[in-house]
C-alpha positions in Angstrom: 14.1 19.7 82.4 11.9 16.3 81.1 8.6 15.2 82.9 6.5 18.5 82.6 3.7 15.9 80.7 1.2 13.5 81.8 -1.1 11.1 80.3 -1.4 8.4 77.5 -4.4 9.6 75.3 -5.5 12.7 77.2 -2.1 13.9 77.7 -0.9 17.7 79.0 2.0 19.7 79.1 2.6 22.6 81.5 4.5 25.3 81.5 5.9 28.3 83.7 7.3 29.4 86.8 5.6 31.0 90.2 7.0 34.6 89.6 7.2 34.4 85.6 5.3 36.1 83.5 2.7 33.8 82.9 1.9 30.0 83.4 0.1 27.7 80.6 -0.5 24.3 79.8 -1.0 22.6 76.2 -3.9 19.8 76.5 -3.5 17.4 73.8 -6.1 14.3 72.8 -9.2 16.2 73.2 -12.1 14.9 71.0 -13.4 17.0 68.5 -17.2 18.4 68.8 -17.1 19.1 72.7 -18.5 22.4 73.7 -15.8 24.0 75.5 -15.2 28.1 76.7 -13.7 29.5 79.8 -16.6 29.4 81.5 -16.4 25.6 81.9 -12.8 26.2 83.4 -13.0 29.4 85.4 -15.3 27.7 88.2 -12.4 25.4 89.5 -9.7 27.5 88.9 -11.9 29.7 91.4 -11.9 26.8 94.1 -8.1 26.7 93.8 -7.0 30.2 93.4 -5.0 31.9 96.4 -6.6 35.1 98.7 -10.0 33.4 99.0 -9.5 33.3 102.9 -7.3 33.8 105.7 -6.4 30.2 105.7 -4.2 30.2 102.3 -1.7 32.4 100.8 -2.7 36.1 100.7 -1.1 36.0 97.3 -3.8 37.7 95.0 -4.1 36.4 91.2 -7.3 36.7 89.3 -5.8 33.4 87.7 -8.0 34.2 84.5 -7.8 31.4 81.8 -7.8 32.4 78.4 -8.4 29.4 75.7 -5.3 30.4 73.2 -6.0 27.3 70.2 -8.3 23.9 69.8 -11.5 25.8 70.3 -13.3 27.0 67.5 -16.8 28.9 67.4 -17.3 27.1 71.0 -16.8 23.8 70.1 -12.8 21.8 70.6 -11.5 21.2 67.2 -9.3 17.9 68.0 -6.4 19.7 67.5 -4.3 21.1 71.0 -6.1 23.2 73.5 -3.7 25.5 74.6 -4.5 27.8 78.0 -2.7 30.8 79.3 -2.3 32.4 83.1 -0.8 35.5 83.5 1.0 35.9 86.8 0.2 39.7 88.0 1.0 39.4 92.1 4.4 38.1 92.6 6.7 39.7 95.4 10.2 38.2 94.3 12.1 40.7 96.6 10.3 38.7 99.3 12.6 35.7 98.6 16.1 37.8 98.3 17.3 36.9 101.3 17.2 33.0 100.9 18.8 33.1 97.2 21.7 31.4 98.5 19.9 29.1 100.9 18.3 25.7 101.0 14.8 26.1 102.9 14.1 22.6 105.0 11.5 20.6 103.2 11.6 22.4 99.9 13.3 21.0 96.6 15.7 24.1 96.9 18.6 21.6 97.6 17.6 18.7 95.3 17.0 21.3 92.3 20.3 23.0 92.8 22.5 19.9 92.7 20.5 18.5 89.7 20.9 21.4 87.7 23.8 23.8 89.4 21.2 27.0 89.6 17.7 27.5 90.7 14.9 29.9 90.6 14.5 30.9 94.2 11.7 33.3 93.7 9.1 31.2 95.1 10.3 28.0 94.1 10.2 28.7 90.4 9.0 25.5 88.7 8.8 23.4 92.0 6.1 25.9 93.2 2.5 24.5 93.9 1.5 27.9 91.3 1.9 24.9 88.8 -1.2 23.0 90.0 -3.4 25.9 88.7 -2.7 24.7 85.1 -3.5 21.0 86.5 -6.7 22.3 87.6 -7.6 23.8 84.0 -6.8 20.9 82.5 -9.1 19.0 84.5 -11.7 21.2 84.1 -11.2 19.6 80.1 -11.2 16.2 81.6 -14.9 17.2 83.6 -16.2 18.1 80.7 -14.8 14.8 78.5 -16.7 13.0 81.5 -20.0 14.8 81.5 -20.4 13.9 77.7 -18.7 10.8 76.3 -19.7 8.1 78.9 -23.3 6.3 79.2 -23.9 8.9 81.9 -21.7 11.8 83.5 -18.8 11.2 85.8 -18.6 13.0 88.8 -15.8 14.0 90.7 -15.6 15.4 94.0 -12.9 16.3 96.7 -13.0 16.8 100.4 -10.4 17.7 103.2 -11.0 15.1 106.0 -8.4 15.4 108.5 -6.6 18.9 109.2 -3.4 18.7 111.7 -4.2 15.3 112.6 -7.7 16.0 113.7 -10.6 14.5 111.8 -14.5 14.3 111.0 -17.5 12.7 112.0 -18.6 10.6 108.9 -21.9 10.6 110.3 -22.3 14.4 109.6 -20.9 13.6 106.0 -22.6 16.6 103.8 -21.4 16.9 100.7 -23.1 20.3 100.4 -21.0 21.5 103.1 -17.5 21.3 101.2 -18.8 24.9 99.3 -19.3 26.3 102.6 -16.4 27.0 104.6 -13.2 27.2 103.8 -11.6 24.3 104.2 -13.4 21.6 101.7 -14.5 20.0 104.6 -18.0 17.8 104.5 -18.4 18.6 108.3 -19.6 22.2 109.3 -18.6 21.1 112.8 -15.3 20.0 112.3 -14.8 23.0 109.8 -15.0 25.2 113.1 -12.7 23.5 115.0 -10.2 23.3 112.1 -10.5 27.4 112.1 -9.4 27.8 115.3 -6.4 24.8 115.3 -5.0 26.5 112.3 -5.3 30.3 113.4 -3.2 29.5 116.2 -0.8 27.8 113.9 -0.7 30.8 111.6 -0.4 32.9 114.1 2.6 30.9 115.6 4.6 31.0 112.1 3.6 27.2 112.1 1.9 25.2 109.5 -0.3 21.8 109.3 -0.9 18.8 107.2 -4.0 16.9 105.6 -5.7 14.4 104.3 -7.6 14.5 101.1 -10.3 12.3 99.6 -11.5 12.4 96.1 -14.7 10.3 95.3 -15.6 9.4 91.6 -19.8 8.3 90.9 -20.9 7.4 87.7 -17.6 5.5 86.7 -18.0 2.6 83.7 -16.8 -0.9 84.6 -13.6 -1.5 82.8 -12.1 1.5 82.6 -7.8 0.7 83.2 -5.2 -1.1 81.2 -3.4 -4.1 82.7 -0.9 -5.0 83.5 1.1 -1.8 83.9 -1.6 0.7 82.9 -3.7 -0.2 86.2 -6.2 2.4 86.7 -5.1 2.5 90.2 -1.7 2.9 89.2 -2.3 5.8 87.2 -4.4 7.0 89.5 -1.3 7.1 92.5 1.0 8.4 89.9 -1.1 11.5 89.0 -2.2 12.0 93.2 1.5 11.4 94.0 3.0 13.9 91.5 0.8 16.6 93.2 3.2 19.3 95.6 3.7 18.1 99.1 2.2 14.7 98.6 3.7 12.0 101.3 1.0 9.1 100.4 -1.9 7.5 98.2 -4.2 4.7 99.2 -7.0 3.3 97.5 -10.2 2.1 98.8 -9.2 0.9 102.5 -5.9 1.2 101.6 -3.7 0.7 104.5 -6.7 -0.4 106.6 -7.1 -3.7 104.0 -3.4 -4.9 105.6 -5.6 -5.6 109.2 -8.4 -7.3 108.0 -8.9 -10.9 107.2 -9.7 -12.4 103.8 -13.4 -12.6 105.0 -13.5 -8.7 105.7 -12.0 -7.4 103.0 -13.9 -9.4 100.3 -16.6 -7.1 98.2 -19.6 -9.7 98.0 -21.5 -9.4 94.8 -25.5 -10.2 94.3 -28.0 -9.0 91.8 -30.3 -6.5 92.4 -34.0 -6.5 91.3 -33.4 -4.9 88.0 -30.8 -8.0 87.5 -27.6 -5.7 87.6 -24.8 -6.5 89.4 -23.7 -4.7 92.3 -21.4 -5.1 95.2 -22.6 -5.1 99.1 -19.3 -2.9 100.3 -16.4 -1.1 98.3 -13.2 -1.8 100.0 -11.5 -2.3 96.9 -12.4 1.5 96.2 -13.9 0.8 93.2 -10.7 -1.0 91.3 -9.8 -4.7 90.9 -7.3 -5.5 89.0 -6.4 -2.5 87.7 -10.1 -2.0 86.3 -13.0 0.0 87.5 -15.8 -2.2 89.3 -18.6 0.1 88.5 -18.2 1.4 91.8 -17.6 4.8 92.9 -13.7 5.3 92.8 -12.5 6.4 96.1 -8.7 7.7 96.6 -6.9 9.6 99.6 -3.8 11.8 99.4 -1.7 12.8 102.4 -0.1 16.1 102.3 2.9 17.6 104.4 3.2 20.3 106.1 3.4 23.4 104.3 7.2 23.8 104.5 7.6 27.5 104.1 7.2 29.1 107.9 8.4 31.8 109.7 9.6 30.1 112.6 13.6 29.5 112.1 15.0 25.9 110.9 18.6 25.0 110.7 19.6 24.1 107.2 22.8 25.2 104.8 23.6 27.6 102.4 25.1 26.7 98.8 28.6 27.4 100.1 28.3 24.7 102.9 28.0 27.2 105.6 25.0 26.3 108.5 22.2 28.8 108.4 19.0 29.5 110.2 16.2 30.3 107.9 13.3 32.1 108.0 11.0 31.9 105.2 9.3 35.0 104.4 6.5 36.4 102.2 2.7 34.9 101.6 2.2 30.9 102.2 -0.4 28.2 102.7 -0.5 27.9 106.6 -2.1 24.7 105.3 -1.3 23.5 101.7 -3.9 21.0 101.7 -6.5 22.9 101.5 -6.3 24.5 98.3 -4.7 20.8 96.9 -8.6 19.5 96.7 -9.5 20.9 93.7 -6.0 19.8 92.4 -6.6 16.5 93.4 -10.4 16.5 92.3 -8.6 17.4 88.7 -5.7 15.3 89.0 -8.7 11.9 89.1 -10.3 13.5 86.3 -7.3 13.5 84.2 -6.7 10.2 84.6 -10.8 8.8 84.1 -11.0 10.8 81.3 -7.7 9.0 79.7 -8.6 5.9 80.8 -12.2 6.5 79.2 -10.7 7.6 76.1 -8.6 4.4 75.9 -11.8 2.3 76.6 -13.3 3.7 73.9 -10.2 3.0 71.1 -10.0 -0.4 72.6 -13.6 -1.2 72.0 -14.4 -2.1 76.0 -18.4 -1.9 76.5 -19.2 1.1 78.8 -22.8 -0.3 79.6 -23.3 -3.9 81.4 -22.5 -6.5 79.5 -25.1 -8.9 78.9 -25.1 -12.4 80.8 -23.9 -15.5 79.2 -27.2 -17.9 78.8 -27.0 -21.1 80.0 -27.2 -24.1 77.9 -30.5 -26.2 79.2 
């Protein structure tokens, strides 16, 4: 099975299955001399881990990460950083009933058709359990974004719709994201979402959502045209997340309803002589290169496919069956998708930052050309 690695200069490879003994990843391209320990990684894993509220899966995993290579006396050595998380709360018996059935909305049928077999225990390799290692790799990317640019790059994410219910952007408060189980910046919307999702959960149903990720402090010029554009790499990274069904940058699909005047991000010089934009319809990327504005992306996540409501499907013998997926599942997988989406954006930005350093891209404001008088 190929396709388990992502990135160019900052590159990581994940391994392991949902119900295997452990999951892990190898992160290559980490510069030497960065201060790094498990304490830099664990907080992000704690935000993603299961069992943190009644609105996520009740599987109990500590998701405690161990650095097994690439760090000596608290600093990165330049060699690959190896990370391991041991699985501790697998209940494979929950999946015995569907070992020969294809769950609607899952990768069961496609994996079986491609490989002739599948790990039915929680989805095996296709499980969102794999995303814990993306978050771990993303935490290392955050260290790069913190220590190497002229000023730190800050990546933050939030859930902005749940089950088709949005929020009021006039009440957006980043401090609220850590104060509710939905990573929602609107405290009033979070209260409504709790009522809606609790009813769906009791009904054996699920909901989708939209995640917004914002990176502040991004230098101008990150990206590699023509086929290594920052936004194309970012879209690929976000679309690789489990249950992702759509990605947009900046205004995204709404830009198609604007005219040229309304969509243009005008420029001006501020009092300090620094170029700035008066709007950000482009989401901080023009021509595949960062503009220096906030990089903004949104990710659409489908409803969780593992539900208790019976759904019609087939088994591997070609017989029609009715599938009920038991076990412990997220009623809205988009919730725990927020730290995963943050991680993937951080990984892309760290990768392109290292590429920019390698090709000599200036990471500070380029001086203006002076006109000859």
